[in-house]
N, CA and C atoms as a LAMMPS dump frame, in Angstrom:
ITEM: TIMESTEP
0
ITEM: NUMBER OF ATOMS
213
ITEM: BOX BOUNDS ff ff ff
-5.0000000000000000e+02 5.0000000000000000e+02
-5.0000000000000000e+02 5.0000000000000000e+02
-5.0000000000000000e+02 5.0000000000000000e+02
ITEM: ATOMS id mol type element x y z
1 1 1 N 132.143 -377.882 451.028
2 1 2 C 130.626 -377.565 451.004
3 1 3 C 129.849 -378.874 451.558
4 2 1 N 129.336 -378.541 452.286
5 2 2 C 128.594 -379.75 453.012
6 2 3 C 127.222 -379.75 452.462
7 3 1 N 126.582 -381.13 452.528
8 3 2 C 125.167 -381.163 452.475
9 3 3 C 124.275 -382.187 452.832
10 4 1 N 122.96 -382.075 452.248
11 4 2 C 121.658 -383.036 453.537
12 4 3 C 121.453 -383.879 452.057
13 5 1 N 121.786 -383.982 450.899
14 5 2 C 121.138 -384.666 449.689
15 5 3 C 120.784 -385.894 449.865
16 6 1 N 121.438 -386.93 450.274
17 6 2 C 121.186 -388.411 450.572
18 6 3 C 120.086 -388.247 451.615
19 7 1 N 120.335 -387.431 452.566
20 7 2 C 118.736 -387.657 453.596
21 7 3 C 117.657 -387.3 452.997
22 8 1 N 117.557 -386.1 452.304
23 8 2 C 116.772 -385.591 452.485
24 8 3 C 116.035 -386.679 451.222
25 9 1 N 116.707 -386.937 449.862
26 9 2 C 116.536 -388.23 449.084
27 9 3 C 115.882 -389.526 449.543
28 10 1 N 116.471 -390.174 450.513
29 10 2 C 115.979 -391.082 451.42
30 10 3 C 114.35 -390.78 451.856
31 11 1 N 114.523 -389.285 452.869
32 11 2 C 112.964 -389.263 453.223
33 11 3 C 111.901 -389.14 452.228
34 12 1 N 112.721 -388.66 450.721
35 12 2 C 111.579 -388.467 449.88
36 12 3 C 111.462 -390.057 449.204
37 13 1 N 111.906 -390.829 449.49
38 13 2 C 111.591 -392.319 448.707
39 13 3 C 112.037 -392.177 447.673
40 14 1 N 113.2 -391.38 447.308
41 14 2 C 113.87 -391.635 446.135
42 14 3 C 115.477 -392.39 445.734
43 15 1 N 115.479 -392.519 444.357
44 15 2 C 116.894 -393.477 444.092
45 15 3 C 117.567 -392.435 443.657
46 16 1 N 119 -392.497 444.073
47 16 2 C 119.702 -391.997 443.202
48 16 3 C 119.857 -391.892 442.138
49 17 1 N 119.483 -393.542 441.348
50 17 2 C 118.913 -392.659 439.577
51 17 3 C 117.732 -391.802 439.09
52 18 1 N 116.705 -391.781 440.1
53 18 2 C 115.715 -391.529 440.003
54 18 3 C 115.896 -389.827 439.881
55 19 1 N 116.485 -389.125 441.511
56 19 2 C 117.231 -388.196 441.459
57 19 3 C 117.859 -387.044 440.023
58 20 1 N 118.313 -388.406 440.13
59 20 2 C 119.686 -388.247 438.862
60 20 3 C 118.312 -387.577 437.574
61 21 1 N 117.957 -388.65 437.211
62 21 2 C 116.792 -388.278 435.951
63 21 3 C 116.221 -386.669 436.14
64 22 1 N 115.338 -386.529 437.178
65 22 2 C 114.761 -385.42 437.677
66 22 3 C 115.379 -383.798 437.661
67 23 1 N 117.035 -384.169 437.948
68 23 2 C 117.812 -382.906 437.882
69 23 3 C 118.318 -382.892 436.192
70 24 1 N 118.259 -383.89 435.88
71 24 2 C 119.099 -384.101 434.316
72 24 3 C 120.459 -384.464 434.615
73 25 1 N 121.246 -385.017 435.433
74 25 2 C 122.467 -385.317 435.374
75 25 3 C 122.585 -387.164 435.583
76 26 1 N 123.354 -387.325 435.469
77 26 2 C 123.862 -388.761 435.453
78 26 3 C 124.081 -389.522 437.272
79 27 1 N 123.652 -390.225 437.556
80 27 2 C 123.734 -391.089 439.146
81 27 3 C 125.214 -390.744 439.47
82 28 1 N 126.107 -390.646 438.685
83 28 2 C 127.342 -390.635 439.233
84 28 3 C 127.551 -388.933 439.694
85 29 1 N 127.243 -388.369 439.284
86 29 2 C 126.998 -386.957 439.707
87 29 3 C 126.228 -386.735 440.998
88 30 1 N 125.176 -387.156 441.049
89 30 2 C 124.51 -387.71 442.469
90 30 3 C 125.399 -387.956 443.659
91 31 1 N 126.041 -389.029 443.455
92 31 2 C 126.757 -389.602 444.048
93 31 3 C 127.906 -389.036 444.525
94 32 1 N 128.424 -388.27 443.381
95 32 2 C 129.692 -387.223 443.972
96 32 3 C 129.153 -386.075 444.775
97 33 1 N 128.374 -385.402 444.376
98 33 2 C 127.479 -384.301 445.456
99 33 3 C 127.285 -385.017 446.638
100 34 1 N 126.597 -386.248 446.957
101 34 2 C 126.208 -386.542 448.142
102 34 3 C 127.168 -386.967 448.824
103 35 1 N 128.376 -387.995 448.35
104 35 2 C 129.521 -387.836 449.121
105 35 3 C 130.644 -386.724 449.296
106 36 1 N 130.306 -385.641 448.622
107 36 2 C 131.368 -383.804 449.05
108 36 3 C 131.901 -384.164 448.097
109 37 1 N 132.411 -384.584 446.69
110 37 2 C 133.662 -384.86 445.742
111 37 3 C 133.253 -384.158 445.112
112 38 1 N 131.684 -383.398 444.808
113 38 2 C 131.579 -382.401 443.789
114 38 3 C 130.85 -381.651 443.814
115 39 1 N 130.498 -380.267 443.649
116 39 2 C 130.341 -379.127 444.436
117 39 3 C 128.952 -378.452 443.123
118 40 1 N 127.906 -378.877 443.091
119 40 2 C 127.024 -378.543 441.863
120 40 3 C 127.067 -377.497 441.587
121 41 1 N 126.391 -376.636 440.352
122 41 2 C 126.689 -375.463 439.442
123 41 3 C 125.242 -374.817 440.289
124 42 1 N 125.112 -373.67 440.056
125 42 2 C 124.329 -373.048 440.702
126 42 3 C 123.079 -373.415 440.326
127 43 1 N 122.713 -373.495 438.608
128 43 2 C 121.267 -373.933 437.895
129 43 3 C 121.036 -375.494 438.704
130 44 1 N 122.195 -376.472 438.834
131 44 2 C 122.174 -377.824 439.333
132 44 3 C 121.36 -377.688 440.368
133 45 1 N 122.123 -376.891 441.918
134 45 2 C 121.613 -377.033 443.088
135 45 3 C 120.227 -375.618 443.253
136 46 1 N 120.413 -375.42 442.068
137 46 2 C 118.806 -374.683 442.361
138 46 3 C 117.546 -375.665 441.88
139 47 1 N 117.894 -376.707 440.345
140 47 2 C 116.6 -377.894 440.467
141 47 3 C 116.932 -379.223 442.05
142 48 1 N 117.789 -379.179 442.57
143 48 2 C 117.689 -379.601 443.412
144 48 3 C 117.183 -378.844 444.456
145 49 1 N 116.937 -378.296 445.046
146 49 2 C 116.652 -377.781 445.741
147 49 3 C 114.959 -377.361 445.19
148 50 1 N 114.707 -377.063 444.445
149 50 2 C 113.119 -377.163 443.896
150 50 3 C 112.229 -378.399 443.703
151 51 1 N 113.463 -379.732 443.372
152 51 2 C 113.042 -381.175 443.705
153 51 3 C 112.64 -381.226 444.822
154 52 1 N 113.136 -380.832 446.144
155 52 2 C 112.884 -381.086 447.862
156 52 3 C 111.587 -380.365 448.042
157 53 1 N 111.278 -379.611 447.403
158 53 2 C 110.811 -377.905 447.822
159 53 3 C 111.209 -377.55 449.037
160 54 1 N 112.768 -376.991 448.755
161 54 2 C 113.354 -376.152 449.99
162 54 3 C 114.44 -375.112 449.64
163 55 1 N 115.314 -374.337 450.033
164 55 2 C 116.266 -373.258 449.372
165 55 3 C 117.291 -374.392 449.147
166 56 1 N 118.154 -373.625 448.68
167 56 2 C 119.288 -373.815 448.389
168 56 3 C 120.346 -374.291 449.824
169 57 1 N 120.119 -373.113 450.784
170 57 2 C 120.842 -372.889 452.319
171 57 3 C 120.114 -373.952 453.013
172 58 1 N 118.998 -374.978 452.267
173 58 2 C 118.646 -375.867 453.13
174 58 3 C 119.428 -377.19 452.58
175 59 1 N 119.999 -377.144 451.549
176 59 2 C 120.636 -378.273 451.088
177 59 3 C 122.283 -378.039 451.7
178 60 1 N 122.655 -377.103 450.98
179 60 2 C 123.641 -376.736 451.286
180 60 3 C 124.198 -375.975 452.435
181 61 1 N 125.538 -376.488 452.556
182 61 2 C 126.486 -375.537 454.265
183 61 3 C 127.46 -375.795 453.347
184 62 1 N 128.157 -374 453.546
185 62 2 C 129.318 -373.537 452.902
186 62 3 C 130.248 -373.62 454.197
187 63 1 N 131.235 -374.316 454.065
188 63 2 C 132.157 -374.625 455.552
189 63 3 C 133.699 -373.629 454.844
190 64 1 N 133.859 -372.758 455.916
191 64 2 C 135.656 -372.23 455.189
192 64 3 C 136.568 -373.33 455.937
193 65 1 N 137.615 -373.804 454.917
194 65 2 C 138.605 -374.829 455.73
195 65 3 C 139.674 -373.379 456.492
196 66 1 N 140.226 -373.936 457.436
197 66 2 C 140.954 -372.979 458.226
198 66 3 C 142.018 -372.405 457.36
199 67 1 N 142.386 -373.02 456.61
200 67 2 C 143.675 -372.37 455.646
201 67 3 C 142.743 -371.5 454.478
202 68 1 N 141.524 -371.577 454.603
203 68 2 C 141.4 -370.374 453.406
204 68 3 C 141.902 -369.158 453.753
205 69 1 N 142.149 -368.514 452.877
206 69 2 C 142.211 -367.088 452.879
207 69 3 C 140.661 -366.425 452.292
208 70 1 N 140.283 -364.81 453.176
209 70 2 C 139.412 -363.945 452.822
210 70 3 C 139.159 -363.367 451.392
211 71 1 N 138.625 -363.591 450.289
212 71 2 C 138.798 -362.585 449.293
213 71 3 C 137.761 -361.216 449.507
């Protein structure tokens, strides 16, 4: 899953630590999300979207890998 959390965070003038505090996670979690190493839970995705006054779809883009099978 791709995301533009880092760009939105920078545009809002927020540090990773400040964003983490606002959404109730660690700074390391924000780093992992921004780098695409961790996909947030649905409640966390909603908190992030609410923080930036955007929809979840504005923050995250799902891209299927060529090897994935449809379910």
